[in-house]
C-alpha positions as CSV (number, residue, x, y, z in Angstrom):
1,X,94.4,161.9,82.1
2,X,91.1,159.2,80.7
3,X,93.5,158.2,77.8
4,X,96.9,157.4,80.1
5,X,94.7,155.7,82.0
6,X,93.6,153.6,78.7
7,X,97.3,153.4,77.7
8,X,98.2,152.2,81.4
9,X,96.1,149.5,81.5
10,X,96.6,148.3,77.7
11,X,100.5,148.8,78.7
12,X,99.8,146.2,81.5
13,X,97.6,144.3,79.2
14,X,100.4,143.5,77.4
15,X,102.6,143.3,79.6
16,X,100.7,140.4,81.3
17,X,100.1,138.7,77.8
18,X,104.2,139.1,77.3
19,X,104.5,137.1,80.8
20,X,102.5,134.7,80.2
21,X,103.4,134.0,76.6
22,X,107.3,133.8,78.2
23,X,105.5,131.4,80.3
24,X,104.5,129.3,78.0
25,X,107.2,129.1,75.4
26,X,109.3,127.7,78.9
27,X,106.7,125.8,79.5
28,X,107.0,124.0,75.9
29,X,111.0,124.6,75.9
30,X,111.5,122.3,78.8
31,X,108.6,119.8,77.5
32,X,110.9,119.9,74.1
33,X,114.2,118.9,76.2
34,X,112.1,116.0,78.3
35,X,110.5,114.5,75.0
36,X,113.9,114.7,73.2
37,X,115.8,113.4,76.6
38,X,113.2,109.8,75.9
39,X,113.7,110.0,73.1
40,X,117.5,109.5,73.0
41,X,117.0,107.1,76.0
42,X,114.7,105.2,73.9
43,X,117.1,104.5,70.9
44,X,118.6,101.3,70.1
45,X,121.4,102.4,67.1
46,X,124.0,104.1,69.6
47,X,125.4,106.2,66.5
48,X,122.8,107.6,65.8
49,X,122.9,109.2,69.4
50,X,126.7,110.0,68.8
51,X,126.1,111.4,65.7
52,X,123.1,113.7,66.5
53,X,123.3,114.8,70.1
54,X,125.5,117.2,69.4
55,X,123.2,119.7,67.6
56,X,120.9,118.8,70.7
57,X,123.7,119.8,73.0
58,X,123.9,123.2,71.1
59,X,120.7,123.9,71.2
60,X,120.2,123.4,74.6
61,X,123.3,125.9,75.1
62,X,120.8,128.2,73.5
63,X,118.6,127.8,75.5
64,X,120.0,128.2,78.8
65,X,121.4,130.8,77.4
66,X,118.3,133.1,77.2
67,X,117.1,131.2,80.7
68,X,120.0,130.9,82.8
69,X,118.3,130.3,85.7
70,X,116.4,127.4,84.4
71,X,116.8,124.8,86.6
72,X,115.3,121.9,85.0
73,X,117.1,123.1,81.4
74,X,119.8,123.4,83.3
75,X,119.5,120.0,84.5
76,X,119.0,118.3,81.3
77,X,122.2,120.0,79.7
78,X,124.0,118.5,82.5
79,X,122.7,115.3,81.9
80,X,123.3,115.2,78.7
81,X,126.9,116.2,78.2
82,X,127.6,113.9,80.9
83,X,126.3,110.9,78.9
84,X,127.7,111.5,75.8
85,X,131.3,113.3,77.2
86,X,131.5,109.6,79.3
87,X,130.0,107.7,76.5
88,X,131.1,108.3,73.3
89,X,134.6,110.4,73.3
90,X,137.3,108.7,73.4
91,X,139.3,111.7,72.6
92,X,140.9,112.7,76.5
93,X,140.8,116.5,75.8
94,X,137.3,116.4,74.5
95,X,135.8,114.2,77.4
96,X,137.4,117.0,79.3
97,X,135.6,119.6,78.3
98,X,132.1,118.1,78.3
99,X,132.3,116.8,81.5
100,X,133.6,120.2,82.8
101,X,130.6,121.7,81.0
102,X,128.3,118.8,82.5
103,X,129.8,119.9,85.8
104,X,129.3,123.4,85.4
105,X,125.7,123.5,84.4
106,X,124.9,120.3,87.1
107,X,126.2,123.3,89.6
108,X,124.1,125.9,87.9
109,X,121.0,123.8,88.1
110,X,121.7,123.3,91.6
111,X,122.0,126.7,92.5
112,X,119.3,128.0,90.7
113,X,117.0,125.3,92.6
114,X,118.5,126.8,95.9
115,X,120.6,129.7,96.7
116,X,121.7,128.4,99.8
117,X,123.4,125.8,97.6
118,X,125.6,128.4,95.4
119,X,129.3,127.4,95.5
120,X,128.6,124.4,97.6
121,X,130.8,122.6,94.8
122,X,133.9,124.1,97.0
123,X,133.6,124.0,99.5
124,X,135.5,121.1,102.3
125,X,133.7,118.0,103.4
126,X,132.1,118.6,106.4
127,X,130.8,122.3,105.4
128,X,129.6,120.6,102.2
129,X,127.8,118.0,104.6
130,X,126.3,120.8,106.1
131,X,125.2,122.8,103.5
132,X,123.8,119.4,101.9
133,X,121.4,119.5,104.8
134,X,119.9,122.9,104.2
135,X,118.1,121.7,100.5
136,X,114.4,120.6,101.1
137,X,112.6,117.8,98.8
138,X,112.6,120.4,95.7
139,X,115.6,120.3,95.4
140,X,116.1,116.6,94.6
141,X,115.7,116.6,91.3
142,X,118.6,119.3,91.4
143,X,120.5,117.5,93.6
144,X,120.9,114.1,91.5
145,X,122.0,116.2,88.1
146,X,124.8,117.8,90.3
147,X,125.4,113.7,91.6
148,X,125.2,112.5,88.3
149,X,127.5,115.2,86.3
150,X,130.0,115.0,89.3
151,X,130.7,111.1,88.6
152,X,130.8,111.8,84.5
153,X,133.6,114.0,85.5
154,X,135.4,112.0,87.9
155,X,135.5,108.8,85.5
156,X,136.9,111.0,82.8
157,X,139.5,112.1,85.6
158,X,140.5,109.4,87.2
159,X,143.7,109.4,87.1
160,X,143.6,112.8,89.0
161,X,144.3,112.3,92.2
162,X,141.9,115.7,93.0
163,X,139.3,114.4,91.2
164,X,139.0,111.0,93.2
165,X,138.7,112.9,96.3
166,X,135.2,113.9,95.5
167,X,134.2,110.9,95.2
168,X,132.8,110.7,99.5
169,X,131.0,114.3,98.5
170,X,129.2,113.8,95.4
171,X,128.4,109.8,98.1
172,X,126.7,112.0,100.2
173,X,124.9,114.5,97.6
174,X,123.0,110.7,96.7
175,X,122.6,109.5,100.0
176,X,120.8,113.0,100.2
177,X,118.9,112.5,97.4
178,X,117.8,109.5,99.4
179,X,116.3,111.2,102.0
180,X,114.6,114.4,100.0
181,X,112.6,111.9,97.9
182,X,112.3,108.0,98.3
183,X,111.2,108.0,94.9
184,X,113.0,110.3,92.3
185,X,115.1,108.4,90.2
186,X,115.7,106.2,93.1
187,X,116.5,102.7,90.7
188,X,119.8,105.5,88.7
189,X,120.2,106.5,92.9
190,X,121.6,103.2,94.0
191,X,122.9,102.4,91.0
192,X,125.2,105.2,91.0
193,X,126.2,104.3,95.0
194,X,126.8,100.9,94.2
195,X,129.1,102.3,91.7
196,X,130.5,104.5,93.7
197,X,131.2,102.1,96.7
198,X,133.1,99.6,94.5
199,X,135.0,102.0,91.8
200,X,137.7,101.5,94.2
201,X,138.8,98.5,96.0
202,X,138.2,97.5,99.5
203,X,142.8,98.8,100.4
204,X,142.1,102.0,99.1
205,X,138.8,102.4,100.9
206,X,136.2,100.8,98.4
207,X,133.0,99.5,100.5
208,X,132.5,96.1,98.8
209,X,129.2,95.2,101.4
210,X,127.1,98.3,101.0
211,X,128.0,98.1,96.8
212,X,126.5,94.8,97.1
213,X,123.7,95.8,98.8
214,X,122.8,98.7,96.2
215,X,123.7,96.8,92.8
216,X,120.9,94.1,94.5
217,X,118.7,97.0,95.5
218,X,119.0,98.8,92.2
219,X,118.3,95.4,90.4
220,X,115.2,94.6,92.4
221,X,114.1,98.4,91.8
222,X,114.3,98.1,87.8
223,X,113.0,94.9,88.3
224,X,115.9,93.7,86.1
225,X,115.1,96.1,82.9
226,X,118.2,97.9,83.3
227,X,121.4,95.9,82.2
228,X,123.8,98.8,83.2
229,X,123.8,97.3,86.6
230,X,124.3,94.7,85.8
231,X,127.3,95.0,83.7
232,X,129.1,97.6,86.0
233,X,127.9,94.3,89.0
234,X,130.0,92.8,86.8
235,X,132.8,94.8,86.0
236,X,133.5,96.7,89.3
237,X,132.3,94.2,92.0
238,X,132.8,90.5,90.6
239,X,135.9,91.2,88.7
240,X,137.1,93.2,91.4
241,X,136.8,90.1,94.2
242,X,137.8,87.8,91.3
243,X,134.1,85.8,92.1
244,X,134.1,84.1,87.9
245,X,130.5,82.5,88.9
246,X,128.8,85.9,89.9
247,X,130.7,87.9,86.5
248,X,129.3,85.5,83.6
249,X,126.0,85.1,85.1
250,X,125.0,89.2,85.5
251,X,126.6,88.8,82.2
252,X,124.6,85.8,80.7
253,X,121.9,87.9,81.8
254,X,122.3,90.7,79.8
255,X,122.6,89.1,76.6
256,X,119.9,86.9,76.8
257,X,117.8,90.0,77.8
258,X,115.0,92.2,75.0
259,X,117.5,95.2,75.0
260,X,114.3,97.5,74.0
261,X,112.9,98.6,77.4
262,X,111.1,102.4,77.7
263,X,113.8,104.9,78.8
264,X,116.6,102.0,78.8
265,X,116.7,101.3,74.8
266,X,120.0,103.1,74.5
267,X,122.1,102.4,78.2
268,X,121.0,98.4,77.1
269,X,122.3,97.8,74.0
270,X,125.5,99.1,74.6
271,X,125.2,97.0,77.7
272,X,125.0,94.7,75.8
273,X,128.2,95.5,73.8
274,X,130.4,95.8,76.9
275,X,128.7,92.7,78.5
276,X,129.9,91.0,75.2
277,X,133.3,92.5,75.4
278,X,133.6,91.1,79.5
279,X,132.9,87.5,78.6
280,X,135.3,87.4,75.7
281,X,137.7,88.7,77.8
282,X,137.0,86.6,81.1
283,X,139.6,83.8,80.5
284,X,142.3,85.7,79.8
285,X,141.1,87.9,83.2
286,X,140.3,85.1,86.0
């Protein structure tokens, strides 16, 4: 009997140690995902990211296969798949597959964060809005990721009217992020809301007054460090309204800026390339 008690004690101790090891490994994995994500964002050679990111995507897939309910890992995968599919992939079929995976991971991340959000993507707008109200502050990161992945999917499928009808859902999701946690990635949320309000012309439902306010808030909050905001402001707002003065001022600021900013370097480097192309085509456009 005594031996049995000892064996049970040893077994219980081993289980506790295994649980602790799993927790440590999970923490280390999440830290690695965060660190690799930061390294990508601080890379000033986009071609290095383009060539190297697929291996990281496969690595994230493998981590998720072993921990399918880890919302942080799912979010990391969703955000990288979304960025890679939109920025670096020109083939339409590949971009479709990658952004579909990004959106699927974004939905899984949100479901892992809150069971009440499982299946939210398939709800009509009114039910979707009601479901958003059931989320709390801990769900803000996953809801942000879901919004980002949705935007990537919509951008790649912009010729699909069914995808475009999701714009109000995404806007509501990001507005809910601001309510749940006003400090969570506010620059990016304001930037995305600005684009969502100006990606369509006013005649097709775009709200350019609201969009301008979001652009200006995003610029102020980023202290001008995120140059992609300037580029989208010029591309979606100034060009649509044929405001050449605003267009050129924004893009000249991008070209004069130092792209090396913590957390923004990759997108800033790409933004300067886009700014140059927009300036070069301005005479023909305006």
